[in-house]
C-alpha positions as CSV (number, residue, x, y, z in Angstrom):
1,X,85.3,103.7,114.7
2,X,85.2,101.0,117.3
3,X,87.0,97.6,116.9
4,X,84.6,94.6,116.2
5,X,87.3,92.1,117.3
6,X,90.5,92.6,119.3
7,X,93.0,89.7,119.7
8,X,96.7,89.1,119.5
9,X,98.3,86.9,116.9
10,X,101.8,85.7,116.1
11,X,103.6,85.0,112.9
12,X,104.3,81.2,112.4
13,X,107.5,79.8,111.0
14,X,106.3,80.4,107.4
15,X,105.5,84.1,108.2
16,X,101.7,83.5,108.2
17,X,99.0,85.0,110.4
18,X,95.7,83.3,111.0
19,X,92.5,85.3,111.0
20,X,89.9,83.9,113.4
21,X,86.3,83.8,112.1
22,X,87.3,85.6,108.8
23,X,84.2,86.5,106.8
24,X,86.0,86.6,103.5
25,X,88.4,84.2,101.8
26,X,90.5,86.9,100.0
27,X,92.0,90.1,101.5
28,X,94.0,92.9,100.0
29,X,96.9,93.7,102.4
30,X,98.6,97.1,102.8
31,X,101.6,97.3,105.1
32,X,102.9,100.7,106.2
33,X,106.3,101.9,107.4
34,X,105.0,102.4,110.9
35,X,104.1,98.7,111.2
36,X,100.4,99.0,110.6
37,X,98.7,96.4,108.3
38,X,95.4,97.1,106.7
39,X,93.3,94.3,105.4
40,X,90.5,95.0,103.0
41,X,88.1,92.2,102.0
42,X,88.0,91.2,98.3
43,X,85.4,89.1,96.6
44,X,86.3,87.5,93.4
45,X,83.5,88.0,90.7
46,X,82.8,85.7,87.8
47,X,82.4,87.7,84.6
48,X,78.9,87.7,83.2
49,X,80.0,87.2,79.6
50,X,83.0,86.4,77.5
51,X,84.4,89.4,75.8
52,X,84.1,89.9,72.1
53,X,87.8,89.9,71.7
54,X,88.1,86.5,73.4
55,X,85.3,85.1,71.2
56,X,87.0,86.3,68.1
57,X,90.3,84.7,69.2
58,X,88.5,81.4,69.8
59,X,86.8,81.6,66.3
60,X,90.2,82.3,64.7
61,X,91.8,79.3,66.5
62,X,89.0,77.0,65.3
63,X,89.4,78.3,61.7
64,X,93.2,77.7,61.8
65,X,92.6,74.2,63.2
66,X,90.1,73.3,60.5
67,X,92.6,74.5,57.8
68,X,95.4,72.5,59.4
69,X,97.4,75.5,60.5
70,X,98.5,74.1,63.8
71,X,101.7,73.9,65.7
72,X,103.9,70.9,66.1
73,X,102.8,68.4,68.8
74,X,103.9,69.3,72.3
75,X,105.9,66.6,74.1
76,X,104.4,66.3,77.6
77,X,106.4,63.2,78.5
78,X,108.5,65.0,81.1
79,X,105.4,66.2,83.0
């Protein structure tokens, strides 16, 4: 397999490397003992639907709220 791009980079003071003209926003990184680093592009996908388990949890939370079974108020003053 032939390289599409070939360039040298350096690690900055925060141990970061910049990829020039990267096609993807997210990459999976694998670092090997011999110093090789492999980057595989990752695309985050939006789920097509909410799971039935999540929907039943939401329904239960609404039932509890309507019955008045709620926790004590949360103090967010410190935030």
